[in-house]
Each structure stands twice: as structure tokens, then as C-alpha cells.
N, C-alpha and C positions, 0 to 999 in steps of 0.2 A: 648291034654288032660288037660294041665295046664289052658288053656283058658276056657275050660268047667267048671273046678273046680272053677275058679275065678268068672265066671258068676253065678254059683250055690250059691257060698258064698255070693255074692252081693245080689242076690234075697232073700236068707234066712235072711240076715241082714235087708233088706228093709221091708220084711214081719214082722220081729220081732219088728221093730220100728214103723210100721204103726199105731199101736194102743197103743203106749207107753205113759207114762205120759210126760207132757211137750210139746206134739204135739198139734194140734188144738183141740178145744173143740168139743165134740160130739154134733150133732144137734139133739135136742129133740123137734119135732113138738108138739106144744101145741094147735093147732087149729083143731085137729081131734075129732071125736065124742067119748066122754067118756062113756063107758058102765060099768055096774055092780056097779054103784054108788048108795049107799043106803041112804046117807045123806051128808051134807056139810063136815062132818068129813072125808069123803072119797075123799077129793080133793087131787090133786097131787102137791107136792112141787118141783118146778123147781129151786128154789133158795137155797134149802137145801145144806149144806156142803157135806154130805155123801149121795150118791144115789146108788141104785142098779137098773140097767136098764136091762129089760129082753125083748127079741124079740122072737116071735114065728110065723112061717108061718103055720097057722092051716089048710090050704088047703093041705099041704103035711105031716102033723104030727098030732098026737092025743093030747088031752089035759091032758093026764095022769100025766104029770109033774106038773100040777096045782091042783092035788087032795090033800086031807088032809094028805095023806101018806108022803107028802113032807114038812110037818110042817109049812105051811104058817100061820095058826092062831097063832102058837107059835112065829114066827118071828115078826108078827105084834104087839103082846102083849109085847114081850121081848125087842124089838128094836124100840120104837116109834120115836126116833130121826133120824132113817134112812128112807129116802124117797124111796119107791119102785115105779118104773115107768115101766108099761107094754105096749108093742106094739104088737098087734095081727093083723098080715096081713093075709088076706083071704077075699073071696068075700061074704060069707053067714053071714050077721050080726046076723040074728035070731039064727043060729047055735051057734055062739060065745056067745050070751047072754044066751041061753039055757044051754050050756055046763058049763059056769062059775057058773050059778045059781045051776045047778044039783050038781056040785062039792063043793058048798058052799065056793067058792073062796072068801077070805076076802078083796081083794083089787079091786079098779076100774082099768080099763085098756082102752087103746085107740084102737078103731077099725081103722085099717090102710089098707083099701082095695087096695090102690094104691102103697103100699110098699114104702112110702115116707121115713120112718125111715131107712129102709134097704139101699135104694139107696143114701140117703143123707150122710150116714156114710160109704159108699163104702164097705159094708159087703161082697159083692161079691169078694173082693180082699183079704179077710181074709182067711188064710189057716187053715181050720178046717175039721174035719171028717164029721160033719153034718152042712149043711147050713140052716137048718130049725129052729134052735134055737141058740141064742147067749145070754150071760149074762155077765154083766160088773159091777165092782165097779168103781164109779166115785167120784172124789173129786172136788168140785166146777165146775163140768161139764167136767173135764178132766179124761181120762182113767187112772186108777191106776193098776188094774189087772182083770183077768177073775174071775167071780163069780161062785163058784161051787154049784149052787142051787140044783142040783140033789143029793148031798151028805149031807144030813141033819146035822149031827153032825159036819162035816168038815166045812160046810157053817156057822154054829153057831160060830165056832172058828174063821173063817175069820171075821165075823161081830164084835166079841169081840175084836180081834186084831186091827181092823180099828178104833173102838171107843176109845180104849186105846191110840192109836197113835195121836188122834186129840187133 
């Protein structure tokens, strides 16, 4: 019994540190097709100090989290110094483009049909309830904490705290 508890503790410790700050940088593929880009202003900053990276497997999930209900236009306007990087994994590029346009999503995103971001960052090893969407706060490319993008006011507080600490 003690052996099993020790193994469980070790696994929990390993999972807890797998995406902690100070570990290796997250891999952010920049050679994927950028969709939903309306102007040069919509470029993605890979060298920005503070980034929020969001991954969605749209083959297995809806785009509901990218609707205006989740305050994306407000984030863009209120936090211009934060680089938002989106990876959308799924096969149907036209569906991705159509959905983002219909939702009036204000950011460009990368179409990642081969799940390069997901595999490069070993997201299959992250213990989470849902493996179809992940979001992270990064500082200079390193994981700082999970981003609570689905909780509008809480996410605004997170962004304000991160900006104050920089």
C-alpha cells in the first residue's frame, strides 16, 4: 500500500511540474497557415513578453468559447500588450474560417490540422478534464499558469495581475 501511495505521489508531482515555470519553453509553431487575419495589425507576436496561448481541437468541440460572450473584443482592446496565440486543430479549414468569421472573433489563429502544437507540447500528458481545449499564460515562452479564458471577469483579473507583475 505504501508503495502504491509513493508511486501515486510521484506521478502527481511529475504532472504538476510538467508545465510549471522554469521548465522548457513551449513550442509555438509559426509556420502554420494563419487564418482570420484581416490586416497586418493582426500578426502574432512570438517574441512578446506576455502571451496567452489557446489550443482547441475543433473536430471534437464547438467554437462557443470563441464567441463575443467570452469578451474577446474587450481583451483585445484592453490588453494590447498581451499577445494572444491561437492554435485550432481539426481537418476542415473552411469550417474553421467560417466559424471564426460568423463569431466575429477578433484575433487571427493558426490552422493546425496535424496537431503539431498539441504533440510538440505533449498535451496528451497533461491531466485535465477536457483534452480538447487548453489555455496558458506564458512569460517569454515559459508556462506561468493556466489561463481561465472561460471565466471573463476572472480572466481579466489574471491579465491585470500579470501586467502589474511585469
